[in-house]
N, C-alpha and C positions, 0 to 999 in steps of 0.2 A: 260382897260381890259387886258393889258400886252400881246397884240397879234399883230404881225406884219401883215400888209395887203399886203406887197410886194409879198409874194408867191402867193397870190390870183391874183394880177394884172399881174404877170409874168407867171401865170399858172404853177408854179413850186411846185406842190402838189403831195403827194402820200398817200397811205392808212395809213402808219405809222405816218406821220405828222398829218393827220386828227385825228387819234386815240389818239396820245399823247396830242394834244391841246384840243380836246373835253373832254378828261378825266380831265385835269387840270381845265378847265373852269367849268365843271359840279360840281367839288368839291367846287369851289368858290361860285357857285350859291346855292348849297345845304347848305353851311355854312353861307349864307346871306352876304358874302363879296361882292357879285355882284348880279345883277338881270338879269332875262331873257330879260326884256325890254331893259336894257342897252346893252346886247349883240346884240339884233336886231338893235338898233340904231347905235351901233358901226360898224356893218356890212352893214349899209345902202348903202354906196357907192359901196360896192361889190354886194349886192343883186339887185341893180338897174343899174348895169354897162351895157353898150351897147353890150358887148361881152358875148355870151351865156356860154362859158366855165368858165368865171369869176363868173357869177351868179351861175352856178352849183357848183363851189367850195365853195362859201359862204353858199349856201343852204345845201350842204353836211355836212359842219361843224356844222351848226345850228341843223340839224336833228340828227347828231351823238351825239351832246351835250344833247338834250332833251331826247333822248333814254336812257341816263344814269340816268335820274331823276326818282324818285319813282312816281308811277301813282297817288299818292295823293298830290304831291308837288304843282302842278299848281292850281291857284285859278280860279274862274269862268271867270273873265274878261280876264285872260291870256289864258285860253282855247278858249274863243270866239275869241280873237284876232288871235291866231294861226290857228284856223279852217278857219277863213276868209282869212288869209295870205296863207295858204297852198292850199286851194281850188282855190284861185286866181292864184297860180303858175301852176295849171294844164293847163292853157291857154298859158303858157310860152313855150319856146323851148322844143322839145321832150326829150332832154338830161336832163331836170330838173325833168322829171316825176318820175324816180326812187326814188330820195330823197324826193319828195313831197308825194309820196305814203307811204314811210316809216314814214314820219312825221304824216300823217293822221292815220296810223295804231296805232301809239303811242297815239295820241289824242283820238282815239275811245276807248281806254282802260282807259282813265283818269277818276278818280272817280267823278270829278266835271263837267263832260260832261252833258249838258242839252238837253232837247228835241229840242230846237231851233238849237242847235249846230248840232245835228244829222240830222235834217231836211235840214240844209244848206249843210252839208257834202254830204249827199246822192244826193240832188238835183243837186249840181254843178258837182259831180263826174260822175253821170249818163249822164249829159248833155255835159260835156266837154271832157270826156275820152272815147275813143274807146278801150275798154278793150282787145278785141281779136287782136288788132294791136300791143299790147305790147309784150315784151319778156316773157318767162315762169315765170321767177322770179317775175316780176312785177305783172303779172296776179295772181300769188300765193298770193301776198300781198293783192290784192283787195279781193280775195275770203276769205282769213283769216280775213280781216276786216269785211266783211259782215257776216261771220260766228259768229264772236265775238259779233257784234251788235245784231244778231238774238237771240243768246243764253243768252246774259248778259244784253242787253238793250231791252228786248222783249216788255216791256210796251210802249216804244217809237215807236218801229217798228210797233206795232199793230195799233197805231193811224195813221200811214201813210202806211198801208199795201199795198194799190194799187201801190203807188210809189215804194215801196220796191220790190214787186213782179215783176212788169214790168221791173224795172231796173235790178233785179237779173237774170231774164230770158234772157234779152238782153246781159248781161255781159257774161253769160255762153254759149251762142249760138255758136256752132262750136268748143268748147274746146276739146283738144285732149290729154293734159298732164294727165297721170293717177293719179298723186297726186292731181291735181286740181279737176279732175272728182270725185275722192273719196269724197272730201269735198263738191262738188256740190250735189252729191247724198244724202249725209247725211243731208245737209241743206234743200233740196227739201222734203225729208221725214218729216222733222220737220215742214216745212211750211204747208204741207198737213194736219198734225195733229193739228195744232194750229191756223191757220188763215182761214178766209173765202175766198176760192179761186174759188168760183163758176164762176166768170166772166173771169177767166184765166185758168180754168180747162183743157180745150183742149190744150191750149198753153203749159201748164206744161207737159201734156202727150206727145206732139210732141217733146218737148225738151229732154225727156227721151227715147222715142221710137227709136230715131236714133242710140242709143247705144245698143239696145237689138237685139240679145244676145251679150254679151261681147266676143270679140275676141282679146285677148291681150296676148303677150308673152314677159316677161321681157328680156331686152338685156342680152346677155351672157357676163359673166365676170364682171358684175356690180351687187353690192348688191341691191336688189329690195326693196325699201321702201313700195311699193304697189304691192301686188300680184294679179294675176287674180282672185283668190277667194275673195279678198277684194273688187274688183270692182263688181264682180257678186253679192255679198251679199249687197253691198251698193246700187246698182241699183235695186235689188229685193226689198229692204226695201221701196224704193220710188214708184216704178211702180206698186207694189201690193197693194197700198192703195185703199180701197173700193170706194172712190170717183172717181177713174179713171176706174172703172170696165167696164163702157159702151164703153170705147175706148180700154182698154188693152186686154180684152178677145179675141177680133178679132185678135189682134197682136199675142197673144200667140198661137192661133190655126193656124195662117198662118205659124209661125215658126215651129210648130209641124209637119207640112206637108212637111218640107224641107228634104233634103237628108243628112244634116249634123247632126250627132248623138249628138254632144254637144249642138246644138240648140234645138233639141227635148228634151234633158234632162233638159236644163235650162227652157224651156217653161213649162214642167210639174211641175218642182219644184216651179216655180214662181206662177203658177196657184194654186198649193196647198197652197202657202203662202197667196194668195189672198183670198181663201176660209176660211182659218184660221182667217184672219183679219176680214172678213165679219161676221163670226160667233159671234164676240164679240160686234157687233154694232146693236142696235135695228133698225128695218126697212130696213136693208141692202138687204133683198130679193127683194124689189120692183124693183130695176133696173134689176135684173135677170129675173123677171116675166113680165116686160114690153113687149108690142108688142107680145103677145102670147108666152112669155118665149123665146124670140129670142136668147138671150145669152146662156141660158141653153141648148137649142136645138143645138146651134152652137158647144158647148163643147162636147155634147154627139155625135154629128155627127163626129167631129174630132177624138175623142177617139175610136169610133166604126170603123172608117176607118183604124186607126192605128193597132187595134187588129184583125179586121176581114176582112180588105180590101185585095185586090190583090196587094201585094208589096213584096219587099225583106223582109226576116225574121227580125222581130223586135228584137233588142238585149234584152237579158234577164234582164239587169239592167233597161232599159226603161219600159219594160213590167211590172216589179214589181212596179215601181213608178206609172204607170198608174193605176194598180189595187188599190194601196193605195189612189190615187186621186179619183177613183170611190167610194171608201169606205167613204172618207171624204166628197165628194160631196153629197152622200146619207145621211150621218149623218146631214149635214147642212140643206138639204131640208126636211128631214124626222123627224126633231126635232124642237120643238117650239123655237122661237127666245128668246133671253134674253129680259127681261122687258115685256112691254105690247105686246100682240099678235096683229098683224095687220090683218084685215079681208082679206081672200083670200091667205094667206101665204101657206096654205096646198096644194094649186093648183100646186105648184112646184113639190112636191113629187108625186102627182097624175099623172101629165103629164109625169114625168120622168119614172114612173112605166109603163105607157101605151106605151112609146117609147121602153122600154126594151122588153115588151111583143110583140110588133109589129116587132122588128128587130131581136130578139133572137129566137123566136119560130120556124121560118123556119130552123135555124141551129140546134136546138135541135132535129129536125126530121131527120137530116142528120146522119144516124147511122154510128158509127165507124170512123167519120172524125175528123180532128183536129179542125174544126170550132165548132163542138159540144163540144169538150173538153174546148175550149177557152170560149165559151158561158157560160158554167157552172162555169168557173173561174170568169167570170164577175158577175154572180149571187152570187157567194160566196163572192166577194168583197163588193157587195152592201149589202148582208145580214149581213156581219160582222159589219155594222155601228150601229146596235141597235136592240133591241127586236122587236119593231113595224115593222121595215123594214124587219126583218127576217120573221116575221109572214106573211107579205104581199107577200114576194117573194115565200114562200112555198105555200100559197093559190093560187097564180097566175100561178106557173110553175110546181108544183108537178104532177098535172094531166097529163101534156104533157110528163114529164119524164117517168111516168108509161106507157103511151101509146107507147112511143118510145121503151121502154124495151120489151113490149109484141110483137113488130114486128121485133126485132133484132135477129141475129143469136147468137149462144152460145158465141163466142169470143167477139162479139160486146156488149153482155149483161155484160160480165165481165168488159169491158172497161167503160161502162156507169156507173156501180156501183162504180168502182174505181174513176171516175171523180166526181160522186155525193157525194162521201165521203168528198171532200173538202167543198162542200156546207153545209153538215150536221155539220162538225166540226166548220165551221164559225158561224153557227146558235147556236151551243152549247156554244160557248164562249161568246155569248151575254147574257147567263143566261136564255134563253127561254126554257121552258119545254112544250112539246106537249102533249095535253090531249089524253086519250085513245079513246075519241069519234071522233077524226079526222080520218075519214075513209081512205083517201088517204095516210096519213102518216103511218097508221097501215098496209096498203098494202106494202108500201116501206120497213118497218121493216121486214115484212114477207118475202119479196124478199131476203133481206140480210141474214136472218136466214136460209131459205131453200136452198140458193145457196152456203152456207158455207163461205160467205165473212164476217166472224165475226169480223175480225180485223178492217174493215172499220166502222162497227157499234159501236164497243167498243171505237174507237177513238173519237166518237161523243156521248158517253154515257150520257153526261150531258143533252142532249135534250130528253132522254127517260123517260117515266113515270116509276113508281115502277113496274108495270105489265110487261112492255117491258124489264126492267132490269133483272127481274127474268127469263123471257124467254131466254134472252141472256146468263145468267149464266148456265141455263140448257143445252143450245146448246153447250156452250164452254166445259162443262164437257163431254157431249156425244161425241163431236169431239175429245177430248183428249183421251178418252177411245178407240176410233177407230184408234189411232196412229198419229193423226195430232197434231203437236206442236203449241199450241195456247198461248205460253208464252208471246209473244209481245202483243197479244190482251188482255190478263189478266192484263198485266202491264198498258196498256192504260186505262182499266176499273178502275184500282186502282187509277189513277190520278183523276177520277171523284167520285168514291164511294169506298173508302178504307174499310169502315166497311162492306159493302156488300161482298167484296172479302174475307175478313177475316172470315165472318160468313158463307157464302154459298159455297165458292169455295175451300179455303185452306183445310178444313177437308177432302174433297173428293179427293183432289190431293195427300194427304198423304197416301191414300190407293189405289192409281192408278198405283203403280209400276213405271217402267221406264218412262212410258208416263207422269205420274204425276210429276216425278222428273225433266224431261226435261222442263216442264212448270214452275216449281218452280225455276229452274235455272235462269230464266229471271227476277224474282221478287227481284231486288236489291234495296229494300226499307227497311230502318231500322226498321220501325214498323212491317212489315211483317216478316222480317228475325228473329226478336225477338220471333215471334210466331212459325215459322216452323223449324228454324234451329236446335233447340235442338231435337225435335222428329225425324227429318230426320237424323241427325248425329248419333242418337242412333240405327237406323236400317239400316245402310249402307250395311250390308250383304244381305239385301233383294233385293238390286238393282244390276244391272250388272256394271262391272268396267267402261265401256265406259260412261254409264249414270252418274256415280258418278264423273268421271273425267271431264265430261261436266259441272257439278255443280261447281267443283273447278275452272274450266276455267273461268266461269262467275263471281264467287265470288271473284276471284283474281283481277277483275277490279273494285270492290266495293270501293268507296271513301266515308267513313263514315263522315257525318256532325255532328255538335254538338248534335242535338237531337238523332241521331243514336247512338252516343257513350253512351249517358245516358241510352238508352233502352237496349243496348247489353253488356255493361260493366260487369254486374253481371252474365251474362250467358256465357261469353267468355270462362271461364275455363272449364266449362262442355262440351262445344262444342269441344274445343281443345282436351280434354281427349278422347272424343268419336272418333275424327278423328285419334288420335294416337293409338287407340285401334283397329282400322279397320285392319284386317289381310292383305287385298289386296291393301293397300295404295301404291302409285307409288314408293315411296322412298325405299320400301322393296322388290320390284320385279325386276327381271332381264329382260332385253330386252324391258323395257318400254320407251316410247318417253321422251326425256329430258324436253320437254315443259310441260308434265303432272307432272313431278317432281317439276319443277319450280312453276307451278300453285298451287300445294299442299302446298309448303313451303310459297308461297305468302299469301295463306289463313291463315296459322298459324301466319304469321307476322301481318296481318290485325287484326285478333282477339286478338293477344297478345298486340298490341298497345292500345287496349281499356281498358286493366286492370289497375286499379289504387288503389286497396286496398289490405291489407295484407291477409285478409280472402280468397279472390279469388286467390291470388298467392299461398297460402298454398294448395289449391285444386289441383294444378298442380303437386305436389310432385316432384319438380325440382331436389332436391338432388338425389333422387332415380333414376330419369331418366338419370342424368349425369353419375351415376355409371354404368348404363346399356347401356351406349353409346358404343356398341360393333362393329358397322359396319358403313360404310360410309353413308348409308341411315339415320341411327339414328343421326349421327353427323350433317347432313344437317338439320334435324328436330330441333335439339337443337340449332344450329346456328340461324335458323329462329326465334325460340321462344325467346331466350335470347336477340337477337339483336332488337327485336320489343319492348322491355320494355322501359318505360320512365325513366327519371332520378329519379323521385320521387319513382317509383316502385323499381328501383335498390337499392335505399337507404334502402328499407324495407327488403332486403334479403342479408345481408353481408355474411352469411354462404354459400349461394349459389355461390356468387362471389368468395369466397375463394376456394370452391370446383372446380369451373371452371378454375381458375388460376393454380391449382395444377394438372389438368387433361391434358393429351396429346391432341394435335389437338385443335379443337374448336376455331380456330383463328378468324373467323368472329365474334363469340360471344365475344371473348376477346377484339377485336378491337372496337366493339360497346360500350363495357363497358368503356374502357379508353377514348373513344371519349366523352362520357357523364360525366365521372368522371375521368379526366386526372390525378388527384392526386394519383390514384391507380396504375398507370403504373409501379411504382417502385416495386410493389408486384409480377410482372411477373418474373418467373424464366428464366433468359437469357442464361443459360448454354445449349449448344446444340440446340439453337432455330433455326428452319429451315428458309430458305430464304422466304418462303410464310409468315411465322409468322412475320419476320422483316418488310416485305413490308406492311402487314395489319396494324401493330401497328404504323409504321411511318405515314401511310396515316391517321389513326384515330387521332393521335396527331397533325398532320399538320392542319387538319380541325378544331380542337379545339383551335388552336393557342397557344399550350402549349410550354413552354420553352425547354422541353426535346425533342421536335420533331427534332431539328437539329442533336442531337446525333444519333437518330434512322436513319435519312437520311444518315448520314455518315456510319452507319453500312451497309445500302443498297449498298452504293458506294463501300465499302470494299468487299462485297460479289460478285461484278462483276468480281473479279479475282479468285473466287472459281470455280473449275472445275465442281462441282456437281450442284451448284445453279446459277452460273453466267448468263447463257443464259436466264433462267426463270425469274431471278430478273430484267434483262434488259427490258423484256417485261412488267414488273409491274410498271416501272417508270411513264408511262402515267397515272396510277391511282392516282398519287400524286396530280394531278391538276383536278381531277374529284370530283364531289359531292358524298356524302355518299349514299350507297344503302340500308341503314337500316332506320327503323322508329325512329322518335324523335332525329334525329342527331343534333349535335352542329357544326355549320359552322361559322368560324370566318371571319372577313372582310379582303379582300386582301390576302387570303391564297395562291393563285396561284403566286402572286408576291413574297411572302416569299420563296416559293419552288424554284422559278427561281433564286433568288438571292443567294441561298445556293448551288444549283447543277451546275449552268452554269459555274462558274470559274473552278471547278474541272473537270467536264465532258468534256468541250471544250478543256482543256489542254491535258487530257489523250486521248481523241478521235483522236487527231491529230497524235498519234503514231500508226504505222502500225499494231502492235500486240495487240492493245487494242480494239478488235472488239466489245466486250460487252459494253464498254463505249460509243462507237459510236452508237450502237443500242439503248442504253438507252437514249442518247441525242436526236436522231432522233425520237424515239417513243414519247418522251415528247413534241416535238415541236408543233404538231397540237393542243395540249391542252393549250399552253401558249398564253395569250392575245397578239394580234398583236402589240400593241404599245410597248411592252417589246422587241420585236424582231427587230424593225425598225433600231436601231443603230448597230445591230450585224449581219445583213444579209450578208454583204460582207465576214465576217469571217466564217459564217456558210455554204456558198455555196460550198466550196471545200468538206466539210463533206457530204453535201447532194448528191453531185455527186458520192462520194464513196459509199454512202448508196444505190444507185441504184443497186449495185452489191451484196449487202448483203440481203439474203432472209428474215431475221428477220426484216429488217429496210426498205424494199422496199415500203411498203404501206405508212409509215410515210414520207419517202422521197418524194414520189409523191404528197402527200397532201400538204406538205410544199412548194414544187416547184410550185404547182398550185397557191397557195396563193401569192407567190412572182411574178409569171407571170401575175397575175391579178392586183396587186398593184404597183409593181416596176419592170417591165420587163427589163428595161435597165441594171439592176444589173447583169444579166446572160450573157451579151454579150461576156465575156471572156471564158465562159464555154459552149457555144452553141453546139459545136461539141461533147463534152463528154456527155452532157445531151441527145442530139438527139440519139447518139449511144446506150446509156443505155435504153432509152425509147423504141426504135425500138426493142430491144431484148425482152422487156416485152410485146410487142403487140402480141406475138405468143404463141401458145400452147407449152408446158403444163402450162404456166403461168395461175394462177387462174383468173376467169372471172373479178372480181372487179379490179384487177391490170391491166388487159388488157385495160379496159375502162379508168382507171385513166391515164395510160401512153399515150393513144390516145388523151385524153383531154390536157395533157401537150404539146404534139406535135402540137396540133391545136393552142394553145396560142403562142408557139415559132414561128409558121408560120406567126403570125401577126407582128413579129419584122422584120423591114427592116434593114439588115446589110449585109456586104460582105459574111459572113458565111452562112446565110440563103439562099442567092441567089446561092451560090456555091453548097449548099446541096440540093436544091429544086428537082433536077432531081433524085438523088439517093433516097431521102425520098419518093417521090411519087412511085418509083419503089418498094422499100422495104415494103411499106404498102400493097402491093398486097395480101399477106397471110391474113392480117386482114380484107381486103375487102371480102375475101371468107370464113371468119369465119362462123361456123355453128350457132352462136348466133346472132340474129337480132340486139340486142343492140350494139354489138361489130361492126357489119358491118356499122351501122348508125354512130357511133363515128368515125370509120375509114374513111368513106366517107367525113365527115365534115373536118377531119384533112387533107386528101389528097387534097380536094378542096382548102383549105387554102394554102397549099404548092404549088399547081399548080399556084396560083395567084401571088406567090412571084416573079417568074421570068417573069411575064407579064409586059409590059410597062404601 
């Protein structure tokens, strides 16, 4: 075998020696130059030596060798021989166990492993090996071996299922390693799904219950191969198996009653998983209904205590999960099981409904209380589970709700109707429609109509019959005519019956003046906009300016989807023309709020973005409008309109583009055009171009990723020395790294990185000069927009500039933002500049510094106070004293930020 036995006998082995020799021998065995039997015979004196360490060395070499062989290499007789050999080694000295287990793991994966081999392996391993007395690595080998056999030799395992189950449970008892537990949970779930476990069902549950709920935190500073969520989901997959329900439900309810929020959440989630699993198995309701539905009653009792009991306030997250659980529970018991229906299954729903009636009715009578509100939420959750459940809930509880309403005061009545809305909405979403003959429901509808709570009824309009829907429409119109804005209610009704709104409500709103327009402003639905937007825009003079501006405000939020674009595209030009023909439009009036102007232009942009054909574009008379661009208001309108057009639309109007390029101003329009069609940038007349124009064109070309963008950026940098434009251009540099503000923009990949690579070398060099104030402002203004990874290697050179920026009014905000980012990510960098930064920030904490700068400077001071250094200790007393004016600031947010900063600095000098 060309192998020296001396190192074995002298125990002069290391891992490298084993690896080198096992590799060489494995190659010989694979090429048939030697056989595995010859290796075993050659190592005979070593494997049977009276010293354990010698035997372990030989066993390690043998195992390392066979691990390098393909799993199909060994023949049946060789596998049988080695299984017998390795299982016999389990009785050897404990130091031989690791190599023996590695060998058995390899053999378990051999293609020629027989049922007899598996039986011998499992029998001897379970009898001879105390798994939990082994180290983590060896236990991991055992569980990986069992897992492989379970998944890949399932036919063999199934024939010896009792032996495997008992041995597996004993091996895993008391396991604590998270990686092993994850594997155990997965295997247990598979065992429950595939084997007959009736005789060990309780044992399996007990083996899982000790870990529920999972409380595991991965060690800090170590990459976690298994997370807490992995363990939670793994355990949940096993313990939520329906066959364990008679044991697990009690455990879940016990943990739900604990004070630990994570235990409550895990209990509810696992119970939901159990119900989901049960719903797929025929006859699974039997265990829930045994002993007078003991398990079902236990669940309801626990959930009822959690929601309605006297305890600390339930967290909103858990409350939402419990409501979902109630809905799923009701769906499970109120719906027929899959497959054949077992007699008596409907008793579960009947009993559950009777418990609801017994326990919730007293709370429904408690007028104006939180218990009443929660009770109706419970009913809503149950009703949401299906049509039949909804019908039963309404028939069982509607009369009590009506009775409570009749005895309540005015405010309590409003609260009751508001709470009942959730019940009606839940019923509506099941698809149930209540017949007109339902007397109690008719009374409830009448209460909503007479009380004016129309929004609540409209939100549940799906439940209403045609008669009730017509009555709701009449009341909505009547209420609108009385000056009540029912826009939200009509929008809710639209989601249930759009045709009804279009037929019975829209025509009447169009003739209802300002009240009707206020309601229409809420109907941001493409199909309805296509109906009313044209007639409304044609009669804007009929309405008051505030009402029309409210329409624009709402329309500016409209986000058209594909179907909306199809419906509105052919009508967009007509609506735009009508908007621009309105004499009182915000852009043409003085003293109008800027928000109104912005909303109006946004509406123009949204509608313009929908246009896609030449005929519609011609309707806009763009050339004539450009020629009449005589005032700033008209310019903003044209900027909005042109910048909204798509690339395809722009290609249809070359004459319009030429007219725009030859016209003064309109820089937003020009920028949007060269962004979408960058090849046209050369057509712009660059003589006497203002700073604003240079900045807008540079930004557009940068976004497009066009090669000419660098030249335009250099023009911006040159303008920083211009006395007229320099300061304004410096403030525009931040736009270079921002996304476009126009429709259909073209944005290239990594455009911010390209901007930074162009401007940083120049601006950083110039900004270091005392007289280059605009260059410094431009650089600092740009910094907050630059991706943080680009700044990491340059922070040390930027810090002196940031300190200077605290004294420049134009750059103060950018300097504070950048300093905050540095203080959060790499605070140690500022150690050499602490005194300068502190002095600059303290000056900015006082009036007349703008509010946002006062707050940002205080935040910076708080972060600096977290640094322990000689400078912060020396400055602590003066900083806490100099923050006094900020503590007395008339703005609460400033006082709050100042208190946090001062508290931080007070702690600096404390031991």
